[in-house]
Structure formats: C-alpha cells, structure tokens
C-alpha positions in Angstrom: 1.4 -7.6 39.2 0.0 -5.6 36.3 -2.0 -6.9 33.3 0.5 -8.4 30.7 0.9 -11.1 28.1 3.4 -13.9 28.0 4.1 -17.0 25.9 1.3 -19.5 26.4 1.5 -22.7 28.4 -0.6 -25.7 27.5 -2.5 -25.4 30.8 -3.7 -21.9 29.8 -6.1 -23.5 27.4 -7.9 -25.4 30.3 -7.9 -22.2 32.4 -9.5 -20.0 29.8 -12.0 -22.4 28.1 -14.7 -22.4 30.8 -14.8 -18.6 30.9 -14.7 -17.8 27.1 -16.9 -14.9 25.9 -20.2 -16.0 24.5 -19.5 -14.2 21.1 -16.2 -16.1 20.9 -17.9 -19.5 21.7 -20.5 -18.8 19.1 -17.9 -17.9 16.5 -15.8 -21.1 17.0 -18.9 -23.2 17.0 -20.1 -21.7 13.7 -16.7 -21.7 12.0 -15.2 -25.0 13.1 -18.0 -26.8 15.1 -15.8 -27.2 18.2 -16.1 -26.4 21.9 -13.8 -23.8 23.6 -11.2 -26.2 24.9 -10.7 -27.9 21.6 -10.5 -24.6 19.8 -7.8 -23.3 22.2 -5.8 -26.6 22.0 -5.8 -26.5 18.2 -4.8 -22.8 18.2 -2.1 -23.5 20.7 -0.7 -26.4 18.8 -1.0 -24.8 15.3 0.4 -21.4 16.1 3.9 -20.2 15.2 3.5 -17.8 18.2 0.9 -18.2 20.9 0.5 -15.8 23.9 -1.7 -15.6 26.9 -3.2 -12.4 28.4 -2.8 -12.4 32.1 -5.0 -10.3 34.4 -3.4 -8.5 37.3 -5.0 -11.0 39.6 -3.2 -13.9 37.7 -6.1 -15.2 35.7 -5.7 -16.2 32.1 -8.2 -13.9 30.4 -7.3 -14.3 26.7 -5.1 -16.2 24.3 -3.9 -15.0 20.9 -1.4 -15.9 18.2 -0.7 -16.4 14.5 -0.9 -19.5 12.3 1.3 -19.6 9.3 -0.5 -20.7 6.1 2.5 -20.3 3.8 1.0 -17.6 1.6 -0.4 -15.7 4.5 -0.8 -15.9 8.3 -4.0 -16.0 10.3 -4.0 -14.0 13.5 -6.5 -15.0 16.2 -7.6 -14.0 19.7 -10.1 -15.7 22.1 -10.9 -14.3 25.5 -13.1 -14.2 28.5 -15.4 -11.2 29.5 -12.6 -10.2 31.9 -10.3 -9.4 29.0 -11.9 -5.9 28.9 -10.1 -5.1 32.2 -6.8 -5.3 30.5 -7.5 -3.0 27.5 -5.6 0.0 28.8 -2.3 -2.0 29.0 -3.1 -4.5 26.2 -4.3 -2.3 23.3 -0.9 -0.6 22.8 0.9 -4.0 23.2 -1.5 -5.5 20.7 -0.8 -2.8 18.2 3.0 -3.4 18.6 2.4 -7.2 18.3 0.4 -6.8 15.1 3.0 -4.5 13.6 5.7 -7.1 14.4 3.7 -9.9 12.9 3.1 -7.7 9.8 6.8 -7.5 9.3 7.1 -11.3 9.4 3.9 -12.0 7.5 3.0 -9.3 5.0 -0.5 -10.7 4.7 -2.5 -11.3 7.8 -5.9 -12.8 7.0 -8.7 -14.5 8.8 -12.5 -14.5 9.4 -14.7 -13.0 12.1 -18.4 -13.8 12.7 -20.6 -10.8 11.7 -22.2 -10.6 15.2 -18.9 -10.5 17.1 -19.1 -6.8 17.5 -16.3 -6.5 20.1 -13.9 -8.3 17.8 -15.0 -6.3 14.8 -14.1 -3.0 16.6 -10.9 -4.4 17.9 -9.7 -5.5 14.4 -10.6 -2.2 12.9 -8.6 -0.4 15.6 -5.6 -2.6 14.7 -5.6 -1.6 11.1 -7.4 -4.5 9.6 -9.8 -4.1 6.7 -13.0 -6.1 6.1 -12.9 -7.2 2.5 -15.9 -9.4 2.0 -18.9 -10.9 3.7 -19.1 -14.7 3.2 -22.8 -15.4 4.0 -22.2 -19.2 4.4 -18.8 -19.6 6.1 -17.7 -22.6 8.1 -19.5 -25.7 9.3 -22.4 -23.5 10.6 -22.8 -21.8 7.2 -23.2 -18.5 9.0 -22.1 -15.0 7.8 -18.5 -14.1 8.5 -16.4 -11.2 7.4 -13.0 -11.9 5.9 -10.5 -9.4 7.2 -7.0 -8.6 6.1 -4.0 -6.4 6.8 -1.4 -6.1 4.0 2.0 -4.7 4.6 4.2 -3.6 1.7 7.9 -4.2 2.3 9.3 -1.8 -0.2 
C-alpha cells in the first residue's frame, strides 16, 4: 500500500488524536480551547468534506477538510509528526484538492497560529496569502495569521 488519502471515518479521529503534532495541539488549544479528540470530532462533524491521510503502513497520520460558512469556506488540516513521510505523494494531491475546493468555494479563509511554522510553509505552497495578524485571536488570545485564497470565476 502507498501513502494516500480517503474519506474519513469517525474512528479516524480517535486513531489520530493521541499522536497529533505539538504545534497542531497548541493551535487548537489557543484557538478553541479543546483537546485533540474534541477538535477532530468537531471538524469531522462540521465539514462538507473530510478526508484522512493514510500512511503506507495503514496509520492515520492526518485529517483535513473544509467547513462551509456560507460566504466562504474554511479549510483545515491536523496531523501527526508522521505526516511528513507522506509529503512526496500528498503535496501534489493536496494542490489538486485545494484547486477543486477553490472551484466550489471561491473564498477559502481560516486562521493559523503564528508559531505553526510547518503549516505556514504548507499554506504558502498551496497558494494561500496571509492577510493580517490578529494579535489576540481565539480563546487563548494568541497571535494568529488570517489566511485566504480567492479564486475569480470569470
């Protein structure tokens, strides 16, 4: 089996939660004040599309999706340290997924903690722009960057 992604299953949340990257755990705690399992369950339940990244050994190493907010949609991704092993296969797939989501949702918008350096690089590589720094975002009142990708359908 090779690294791939597939539609998420509810049990993927419990499989990924104990292994979530420290930067992702910090980000969800600062933004929403929740632990990894609760964050994954909320994302799973609230997403129009939710996918799980599967390592070649069968482990769930990440989950990602998009939540529709009527005016815009919020893309998200949470992962374990092991997600890095999948980058060769997953980066091109992620670009295709973001392009597809951009056709469905012309405005993709969300926030990322300023210290989540891996996510910041990842988002930039996917064509997102950082439009402002909110110095007191979320329940933790910590600095987060707002990021956006706008697609014109002309």
